[in-house]
Biopython code that builds the backbone (N, CA, C, O; Angstrom):
import numpy as np
from Bio.PDB.StructureBuilder import StructureBuilder

atoms = [
    (1, "MET", "N", (205.072, 18.178, 94.256)),
    (1, "MET", "CA", (205.279, 17.530, 95.537)),
    (1, "MET", "C", (206.765, 17.321, 95.801)),
    (1, "MET", "O", (207.239, 17.571, 96.910)),
    (2, "ARG", "N", (207.495, 16.869, 94.805)),
    (2, "ARG", "CA", (208.920, 16.610, 94.996)),
    (2, "ARG", "C", (209.699, 17.900, 95.206)),
    (2, "ARG", "O", (210.673, 17.936, 95.957)),
    (3, "ARG", "N", (209.253, 18.964, 94.530)),
    (3, "ARG", "CA", (209.944, 20.246, 94.710)),
    (3, "ARG", "C", (209.799, 20.756, 96.139)),
    (3, "ARG", "O", (210.756, 21.267, 96.721)),
    (4, "SER", "N", (208.602, 20.616, 96.701)),
    (4, "SER", "CA", (208.379, 21.111, 98.060)),
    (4, "SER", "C", (209.203, 20.310, 99.067)),
    (4, "SER", "O", (209.717, 20.873, 100.033)),
    (5, "VAL", "N", (209.331, 19.004, 98.847)),
    (5, "VAL", "CA", (210.154, 18.176, 99.731)),
    (5, "VAL", "C", (211.619, 18.556, 99.587)),
    (5, "VAL", "O", (212.347, 18.628, 100.578)),
    (6, "ALA", "N", (212.050, 18.799, 98.358)),
    (6, "ALA", "CA", (213.438, 19.191, 98.128)),
    (6, "ALA", "C", (213.737, 20.537, 98.785)),
    (6, "ALA", "O", (214.784, 20.725, 99.404)),
    (7, "ARG", "N", (212.805, 21.457, 98.639)),
    (7, "ARG", "CA", (212.998, 22.775, 99.284)),
    (7, "ARG", "C", (213.054, 22.638, 100.801)),
    (7, "ARG", "O", (213.848, 23.309, 101.459)),
    (8, "LEU", "N", (212.221, 21.777, 101.352)),
    (8, "LEU", "CA", (212.211, 21.560, 102.797)),
    (8, "LEU", "C", (213.529, 20.958, 103.270)),
    (8, "LEU", "O", (214.057, 21.350, 104.311)),
    (9, "VAL", "N", (214.058, 20.009, 102.511)),
    (9, "VAL", "CA", (215.341, 19.395, 102.865)),
    (9, "VAL", "C", (216.470, 20.410, 102.766)),
    (9, "VAL", "O", (217.341, 20.449, 103.635)),
    (10, "ILE", "N", (216.469, 21.228, 101.725)),
    (10, "ILE", "CA", (217.501, 22.258, 101.569)),
    (10, "ILE", "C", (217.411, 23.271, 102.702)),
    (10, "ILE", "O", (218.436, 23.668, 103.255)),
    (11, "ALA", "N", (216.198, 23.695, 103.057)),
    (11, "ALA", "CA", (216.027, 24.654, 104.148)),
    (11, "ALA", "C", (216.497, 24.059, 105.476)),
    (11, "ALA", "O", (217.122, 24.753, 106.279)),
    (12, "GLY", "N", (216.200, 22.788, 105.710)),
    (12, "GLY", "CA", (216.661, 22.144, 106.945)),
    (12, "GLY", "C", (218.165, 22.016, 107.003)),
    (12, "GLY", "O", (218.774, 22.228, 108.052)),
    (13, "ALA", "N", (218.770, 21.669, 105.875)),
    (13, "ALA", "CA", (220.235, 21.572, 105.839)),
    (13, "ALA", "C", (220.876, 22.933, 106.047)),
    (13, "ALA", "O", (221.869, 23.052, 106.765)),
    (14, "PHE", "N", (220.317, 23.955, 105.425)),
    (14, "PHE", "CA", (220.843, 25.306, 105.602)),
    (14, "PHE", "C", (220.734, 25.751, 107.061)),
    (14, "PHE", "O", (221.672, 26.338, 107.600)),
    (15, "ALA", "N", (219.603, 25.478, 107.696)),
    (15, "ALA", "CA", (219.427, 25.859, 109.095)),
    (15, "ALA", "C", (220.403, 25.111, 109.995)),
    (15, "ALA", "O", (220.940, 25.688, 110.940)),
    (16, "THR", "N", (220.636, 23.832, 109.711)),
    (16, "THR", "CA", (221.572, 23.054, 110.514)),
    (16, "THR", "C", (222.988, 23.584, 110.388)),
    (16, "THR", "O", (223.698, 23.708, 111.385)),
    (17, "VAL", "N", (223.400, 23.895, 109.173)),
    (17, "VAL", "CA", (224.744, 24.441, 108.953)),
    (17, "VAL", "C", (224.873, 25.807, 109.617)),
    (17, "VAL", "O", (225.903, 26.109, 110.220)),
    (18, "LEU", "N", (223.848, 26.624, 109.512)),
    (18, "LEU", "CA", (223.888, 27.951, 110.121)),
    (18, "LEU", "C", (224.014, 27.862, 111.640)),
    (18, "LEU", "O", (224.805, 28.591, 112.239)),
    (19, "VAL", "N", (223.248, 26.983, 112.260)),
    (19, "VAL", "CA", (223.334, 26.811, 113.718)),
    (19, "VAL", "C", (224.716, 26.298, 114.115)),
    (19, "VAL", "O", (225.276, 26.746, 115.116)),
    (20, "ALA", "N", (225.265, 25.372, 113.350)),
    (20, "ALA", "CA", (226.594, 24.834, 113.654)),
    (20, "ALA", "C", (227.665, 25.910, 113.539)),
    (20, "ALA", "O", (228.592, 25.955, 114.348)),
    (21, "LEU", "N", (227.543, 26.772, 112.543)),
    (21, "LEU", "CA", (228.529, 27.846, 112.383)),
    (21, "LEU", "C", (228.433, 28.888, 113.487)),
    (21, "LEU", "O", (229.447, 29.398, 113.964)),
    (22, "VAL", "N", (227.223, 29.195, 113.883)),
    (22, "VAL", "CA", (227.037, 30.218, 114.918)),
    (22, "VAL", "C", (227.402, 29.679, 116.298)),
    (22, "VAL", "O", (227.981, 30.406, 117.105)),
    (23, "ALA", "N", (227.079, 28.426, 116.583)),
    (23, "ALA", "CA", (227.316, 27.862, 117.910)),
    (23, "ALA", "C", (228.735, 27.348, 118.080)),
    (23, "ALA", "O", (229.153, 27.095, 119.210)),
    (24, "GLY", "N", (229.479, 27.185, 117.020)),
    (24, "GLY", "CA", (230.839, 26.660, 117.105)),
    (24, "GLY", "C", (231.772, 27.475, 117.978)),
    (24, "GLY", "O", (232.428, 26.907, 118.851)),
    (25, "PRO", "N", (231.861, 28.788, 117.780)),
    (25, "PRO", "CA", (232.761, 29.583, 118.611)),
    (25, "PRO", "C", (232.392, 29.573, 120.096)),
    (25, "PRO", "O", (233.266, 29.713, 120.951)),
    (26, "ALA", "N", (231.116, 29.410, 120.403)),
    (26, "ALA", "CA", (230.700, 29.398, 121.806)),
    (26, "ALA", "C", (231.235, 28.173, 122.525)),
    (26, "ALA", "O", (231.527, 28.242, 123.719)),
    (27, "GLY", "N", (231.368, 27.063, 121.833)),
    (27, "GLY", "CA", (231.881, 25.855, 122.461)),
    (27, "GLY", "C", (233.387, 25.871, 122.627)),
    (27, "GLY", "O", (233.929, 25.091, 123.411)),
    (28, "ALA", "N", (234.070, 26.737, 121.910)),
    (28, "ALA", "CA", (235.525, 26.764, 121.963)),
    (28, "ALA", "C", (236.065, 27.593, 123.119)),
    (28, "ALA", "O", (237.241, 27.476, 123.464)),
    (29, "THR", "N", (235.254, 28.402, 123.702)),
    (29, "THR", "CA", (235.733, 29.295, 124.765)),
    (29, "THR", "C", (235.515, 28.682, 126.145)),
    (29, "THR", "O", (234.586, 27.899, 126.347)),
    (30, "THR", "N", (236.371, 29.042, 127.080)),
    (30, "THR", "CA", (236.225, 28.574, 128.459)),
    (30, "THR", "C", (236.068, 29.747, 129.417)),
    (30, "THR", "O", (236.345, 29.619, 130.609)),
    (31, "VAL", "N", (235.629, 30.877, 128.907)),
    (31, "VAL", "CA", (235.469, 32.067, 129.745)),
    (31, "VAL", "C", (234.409, 31.839, 130.800)),
    (31, "VAL", "O", (234.532, 32.353, 131.912)),
    (32, "LEU", "N", (233.372, 31.082, 130.485)),
    (32, "LEU", "CA", (232.283, 30.874, 131.430)),
    (32, "LEU", "C", (232.691, 30.029, 132.628)),
    (32, "LEU", "O", (231.957, 29.980, 133.615)),
    (33, "ALA", "N", (233.827, 29.372, 132.571)),
    (33, "ALA", "CA", (234.271, 28.555, 133.690)),
    (33, "ALA", "C", (234.955, 29.380, 134.770)),
    (33, "ALA", "O", (235.206, 28.872, 135.863)),
    (34, "ASN", "N", (235.255, 30.614, 134.494)),
    (34, "ASN", "CA", (235.921, 31.467, 135.477)),
    (34, "ASN", "C", (234.972, 31.835, 136.613)),
    (34, "ASN", "O", (233.757, 31.884, 136.421)),
    (35, "ASP", "N", (235.525, 32.094, 137.792)),
    (35, "ASP", "CA", (234.709, 32.509, 138.929)),
    (35, "ASP", "C", (234.109, 33.894, 138.715)),
    (35, "ASP", "O", (233.110, 34.250, 139.339)),
    (36, "GLU", "N", (234.710, 34.653, 137.849)),
    (36, "GLU", "CA", (234.255, 36.008, 137.592)),
    (36, "GLU", "C", (232.887, 36.039, 136.899)),
    (36, "GLU", "O", (232.149, 37.014, 137.035)),
    (37, "TYR", "N", (232.547, 34.980, 136.159)),
    (37, "TYR", "CA", (231.322, 34.942, 135.373)),
    (37, "TYR", "C", (230.367, 33.870, 135.882)),
    (37, "TYR", "O", (229.890, 33.061, 135.086)),
    (38, "LYS", "N", (230.078, 33.835, 137.153)),
    (38, "LYS", "CA", (229.181, 32.818, 137.706)),
    (38, "LYS", "C", (227.723, 33.167, 137.419)),
    (38, "LYS", "O", (227.329, 34.333, 137.421)),
    (39, "TRP", "N", (226.945, 32.134, 137.176)),
    (39, "TRP", "CA", (225.508, 32.285, 136.987)),
    (39, "TRP", "C", (224.823, 31.972, 138.314)),
    (39, "TRP", "O", (225.162, 30.994, 138.981)),
    (40, "TYR", "N", (223.886, 32.782, 138.681)),
    (40, "TYR", "CA", (223.152, 32.580, 139.913)),
    (40, "TYR", "C", (221.894, 31.783, 139.606)),
    (40, "TYR", "O", (220.953, 32.312, 139.016)),
    (41, "TYR", "N", (221.870, 30.522, 139.999)),
    (41, "TYR", "CA", (220.804, 29.611, 139.607)),
    (41, "TYR", "C", (219.477, 29.894, 140.294)),
    (41, "TYR", "O", (218.442, 29.412, 139.834)),
    (42, "TRP", "N", (219.473, 30.659, 141.377)),
    (42, "TRP", "CA", (218.221, 30.923, 142.058)),
    (42, "TRP", "C", (217.295, 31.794, 141.216)),
    (42, "TRP", "O", (216.084, 31.778, 141.436)),
    (43, "VAL", "N", (217.815, 32.537, 140.280)),
    (43, "VAL", "CA", (216.986, 33.431, 139.471)),
    (43, "VAL", "C", (216.294, 32.684, 138.327)),
    (43, "VAL", "O", (215.320, 33.194, 137.773)),
    (44, "ALA", "N", (216.766, 31.504, 137.963)),
    (44, "ALA", "CA", (216.188, 30.770, 136.837)),
    (44, "ALA", "C", (214.711, 30.414, 137.043)),
    (44, "ALA", "O", (213.921, 30.637, 136.126)),
    (45, "PRO", "N", (214.295, 29.873, 138.195)),
    (45, "PRO", "CA", (212.861, 29.593, 138.367)),
    (45, "PRO", "C", (212.002, 30.854, 138.341)),
    (45, "PRO", "O", (210.875, 30.829, 137.848)),
    (46, "ILE", "N", (212.527, 31.947, 138.865)),
    (46, "ILE", "CA", (211.770, 33.206, 138.849)),
    (46, "ILE", "C", (211.563, 33.680, 137.417)),
    (46, "ILE", "O", (210.467, 34.107, 137.055)),
    (47, "LEU", "N", (212.617, 33.604, 136.598)),
    (47, "LEU", "CA", (212.491, 34.005, 135.198)),
    (47, "LEU", "C", (211.545, 33.088, 134.430)),
    (47, "LEU", "O", (210.767, 33.558, 133.599)),
    (48, "ALA", "N", (211.602, 31.792, 134.696)),
    (48, "ALA", "CA", (210.732, 30.844, 133.992)),
    (48, "ALA", "C", (209.270, 31.073, 134.363)),
    (48, "ALA", "O", (208.408, 31.111, 133.484)),
    (49, "VAL", "N", (208.983, 31.225, 135.650)),
    (49, "VAL", "CA", (207.603, 31.457, 136.089)),
    (49, "VAL", "C", (207.086, 32.786, 135.551)),
    (49, "VAL", "O", (205.927, 32.886, 135.149)),
    (50, "SER", "N", (207.933, 33.799, 135.541)),
    (50, "SER", "CA", (207.530, 35.099, 135.004)),
    (50, "SER", "C", (207.213, 35.004, 133.514)),
    (50, "SER", "O", (206.221, 35.567, 133.050)),
    (51, "PHE", "N", (208.050, 34.296, 132.773)),
    (51, "PHE", "CA", (207.817, 34.139, 131.335)),
    (51, "PHE", "C", (206.492, 33.450, 131.064)),
    (51, "PHE", "O", (205.690, 33.930, 130.263)),
    (52, "PHE", "N", (206.258, 32.317, 131.735)),
    (52, "PHE", "CA", (205.015, 31.594, 131.503)),
    (52, "PHE", "C", (203.804, 32.366, 132.012)),
    (52, "PHE", "O", (202.714, 32.240, 131.455)),
    (53, "GLY", "N", (203.980, 33.157, 133.054)),
    (53, "GLY", "CA", (202.887, 34.007, 133.531)),
    (53, "GLY", "C", (202.510, 35.076, 132.527)),
    (53, "GLY", "O", (201.328, 35.324, 132.291)),
    (54, "VAL", "N", (203.508, 35.711, 131.937)),
    (54, "VAL", "CA", (203.242, 36.749, 130.933)),
    (54, "VAL", "C", (202.596, 36.147, 129.693)),
    (54, "VAL", "O", (201.646, 36.717, 129.156)),
    (55, "VAL", "N", (203.097, 35.004, 129.230)),
    (55, "VAL", "CA", (202.512, 34.351, 128.064)),
    (55, "VAL", "C", (201.070, 33.930, 128.352)),
    (55, "VAL", "O", (200.198, 34.092, 127.498)),
    (56, "GLY", "N", (200.815, 33.397, 129.531)),
    (56, "GLY", "CA", (199.458, 33.007, 129.896)),
    (56, "GLY", "C", (198.518, 34.192, 129.985)),
    (56, "GLY", "O", (197.376, 34.116, 129.532)),
    (57, "LEU", "N", (198.988, 35.286, 130.565)),
    (57, "LEU", "CA", (198.155, 36.476, 130.690)),
    (57, "LEU", "C", (197.844, 37.077, 129.321)),
    (57, "LEU", "O", (196.709, 37.477, 129.066)),
    (58, "LEU", "N", (198.840, 37.142, 128.442)),
    (58, "LEU", "CA", (198.608, 37.656, 127.096)),
    (58, "LEU", "C", (197.625, 36.776, 126.332)),
    (58, "LEU", "O", (196.779, 37.284, 125.597)),
    (59, "SER", "N", (197.732, 35.463, 126.503)),
    (59, "SER", "CA", (196.803, 34.550, 125.838)),
    (59, "SER", "C", (195.383, 34.739, 126.353)),
    (59, "SER", "O", (194.432, 34.739, 125.571)),
    (60, "LEU", "N", (195.238, 34.897, 127.649)),
    (60, "LEU", "CA", (193.914, 35.094, 128.238)),
    (60, "LEU", "C", (193.281, 36.395, 127.753)),
    (60, "LEU", "O", (192.103, 36.412, 127.397)),
    (61, "VAL", "N", (194.037, 37.468, 127.735)),
    (61, "VAL", "CA", (193.505, 38.760, 127.282)),
    (61, "VAL", "C", (193.137, 38.698, 125.802)),
    (61, "VAL", "O", (192.107, 39.238, 125.397)),
    (62, "TYR", "N", (193.969, 38.046, 124.993)),
    (62, "TYR", "CA", (193.645, 37.892, 123.565)),
    (62, "TYR", "C", (192.358, 37.096, 123.385)),
    (62, "TYR", "O", (191.521, 37.441, 122.551)),
    (63, "TYR", "N", (192.204, 36.050, 124.153)),
    (63, "TYR", "CA", (191.000, 35.221, 124.076)),
    (63, "TYR", "C", (189.754, 36.031, 124.436)),
    (63, "TYR", "O", (188.733, 35.951, 123.754)),
    (64, "ARG", "N", (189.849, 36.803, 125.506)),
    (64, "ARG", "CA", (188.690, 37.570, 125.970)),
    (64, "ARG", "C", (188.356, 38.735, 125.055)),
    (64, "ARG", "O", (187.180, 39.002, 124.806)),
    (65, "LYS", "N", (189.364, 39.435, 124.548)),
    (65, "LYS", "CA", (189.113, 40.650, 123.773)),
    (65, "LYS", "C", (188.896, 40.393, 122.280)),
    (65, "LYS", "O", (188.218, 41.180, 121.620)),
    (66, "VAL", "N", (189.455, 39.309, 121.734)),
    (66, "VAL", "CA", (189.388, 39.097, 120.295)),
    (66, "VAL", "C", (188.566, 37.866, 119.929)),
    (66, "VAL", "O", (187.632, 37.962, 119.132)),
    (67, "LEU", "N", (188.898, 36.727, 120.493)),
    (67, "LEU", "CA", (188.264, 35.496, 120.037)),
    (67, "LEU", "C", (186.811, 35.373, 120.463)),
    (67, "LEU", "O", (185.979, 34.964, 119.654)),
    (68, "ILE", "N", (186.477, 35.706, 121.690)),
    (68, "ILE", "CA", (185.083, 35.597, 122.137)),
    (68, "ILE", "C", (184.169, 36.523, 121.338)),
    (68, "ILE", "O", (183.144, 36.059, 120.837)),
    (69, "PRO", "N", (184.491, 37.816, 121.193)),
    (69, "PRO", "CA", (183.607, 38.662, 120.376)),
    (69, "PRO", "C", (183.557, 38.242, 118.905)),
    (69, "PRO", "O", (182.520, 38.384, 118.258)),
    (70, "LYS", "N", (184.661, 37.731, 118.377)),
    (70, "LYS", "CA", (184.695, 37.346, 116.960)),
    (70, "LYS", "C", (183.724, 36.212, 116.674)),
    (70, "LYS", "O", (183.024, 36.248, 115.662)),
    (71, "TYR", "N", (183.664, 35.228, 117.522)),
    (71, "TYR", "CA", (182.814, 34.071, 117.275)),
    (71, "TYR", "C", (181.406, 34.218, 117.836)),
    (71, "TYR", "O", (180.547, 33.377, 117.571)),
    (72, "ARG", "N", (181.161, 35.252, 118.591)),
    (72, "ARG", "CA", (179.795, 35.496, 119.074)),
    (72, "ARG", "C", (179.106, 36.580, 118.264)),
    (72, "ARG", "O", (177.962, 36.932, 118.554)),
    (73, "GLY", "N", (179.782, 37.118, 117.249)),
    (73, "GLY", "CA", (179.158, 38.066, 116.348)),
    (73, "GLY", "C", (179.223, 39.510, 116.783)),
    (73, "GLY", "O", (178.623, 40.373, 116.142)),
    (74, "ARG", "N", (179.936, 39.796, 117.857)),
    (74, "ARG", "CA", (180.075, 41.181, 118.292)),
    (74, "ARG", "C", (181.285, 41.821, 117.646)),
    (74, "ARG", "O", (182.147, 41.133, 117.100)),
    (75, "ARG", "N", (181.345, 43.129, 117.710)),
    (75, "ARG", "CA", (182.452, 43.881, 117.130)),
    (75, "ARG", "C", (183.697, 43.717, 118.001)),
    (75, "ARG", "O", (183.597, 43.740, 119.228)),
    (76, "VAL", "N", (184.866, 43.553, 117.384)),
    (76, "VAL", "CA", (186.121, 43.396, 118.101)),
    (76, "VAL", "C", (186.618, 44.761, 118.541)),
    (76, "VAL", "O", (186.705, 45.686, 117.734)),
    (77, "GLU", "N", (186.949, 44.889, 119.840)),
    (77, "GLU", "CA", (187.463, 46.157, 120.364)),
    (77, "GLU", "C", (188.888, 46.379, 119.877)),
    (77, "GLU", "O", (189.686, 45.447, 119.784)),
    (78, "GLU", "N", (189.186, 47.632, 119.569)),
    (78, "GLU", "CA", (190.552, 47.951, 119.129)),
    (78, "GLU", "C", (191.249, 48.817, 120.136)),
    (78, "GLU", "O", (192.406, 49.187, 119.937)),
]
sb = StructureBuilder()
sb.init_structure("model")
sb.init_model(0)
sb.init_chain("A")
sb.init_seg("    ")
for serial, (resi, resn, name, xyz) in enumerate(atoms, 1):
    if name == "N":
        sb.init_residue(resn, " ", resi, " ")
    sb.init_atom(name, np.array(xyz, "f"), 0.0, 1.0, " ", f" {name:<3s}", serial, name[0])
structure = sb.get_structure()
């Protein structure tokens, strides 16, 4: 039990250090403040809705093609 907790703490510390090292250079730059690199905020809702739509559709198809036949005793289509 203690070994698993120790491993979990070490893995969390390693992940935190890794994220800090990778994200550090991004905070030091001011290139994104230039007018040349503007983000168009109108596209963000479209991308978010599209992402959740695709995830929802994939979940629905997986449910219909795999989970329903699996628990009703029918053969799963491949």
